[in-house]
N, C-alpha and C positions, 0 to 999 in steps of 0.2 A: 108301475107302468112308465115307460120312457116317453118324453114329449117328442113329437116330430120336429125336425129342424125348422120347419116353417113357423111353428108356434114360438120357438126360441127366438127366431129372427124378429117376429112381431114384438115380443117382449123387449128385446134389445132396442128396437126402434122407439118404443114407448119410453123406455128408460132414458135413451139419448135425448128425446124431446123434453122430458122432465128435467134432465140435467141442464139443458140449454135454458129453460125457463128459470131454474134456480140460479144459474150463473148470472142471468140478466138481472134478476131481482137484487142479487148481492152487489153487482156492479153499480146499479142505480143507487142503492143505499150508500155505498162507499163514496160514490161520486157526489151525492148530495152533501154528505158530511165534509168531504174535501172542499167543496165550493163554499160551504158555510165557514170553514176554517180559513178561507182566503187563498187556497192553492190555485184557484183559477186565474188569479191576478198575477201570479208569480211566473216569470219566464225562467223555466228550468228544463234542462235536457231530460228526456224520458228515462234514460238509463240512470241518471242521478236520482230522479224521483222514485224510480222503482227500488233503487238501493236503499233509500230512506224508508220506504214502505216495508221492505224486507227487514230492516233493522227494527222498525216499530213492531212488526209481527213477531220477531224473535223475542223482543222484550215482553210482549204479552203472553207468548207461549212459555216463557221461562218460569211460570208459576206466579208471577206478580199479577195480581188482579186489580185493575183500576176500574172505577165506575165510569164516569164521564168526565170530560175535560172541565165542564162547568162545575161539577161537584168538587172535583179535586182542586180547582182554582179557588172555590169558596172555602175549602178547608185550610188553605194556607198557601205557602210558596211552592208546594209540591207540584201543583198544576203549572206554574210558570216555569219550573225547572224542566218539566216534561216538554213544554213547548220550545224552550231554548235548545234542548238536546236535539229535537227533530229539526228545528230550523237551522241550527249550526251544522248538523250532519248533512242536510240537503245542500246547503250553500257552500260548505267548505270544500267539497270535492270538485268544484268547478270554478277556480279563481278567475278564469278568463271571462266569465259572464258577470261583469260588474256594471 
């Protein structure tokens, strides 16, 4: 039995609302982590920051799994290399902002 279009529209509206809430939760989580990492204190262009985030996302999607920055830093210099890579990638693309 096929669903009437009104039911499908209701389901779409509910799913859109769920998506909105999920995106808000994700944004708040990432925002809290970014603030703890000190990104709120850095003056950086949004496009440069987005490019750095995209690079970071690509690194994590590439199959390399890292736990947390704290644990990686505790395990040795790998954590500090990760921080240097992100920091240098974000700052190097905009030399005029010094």
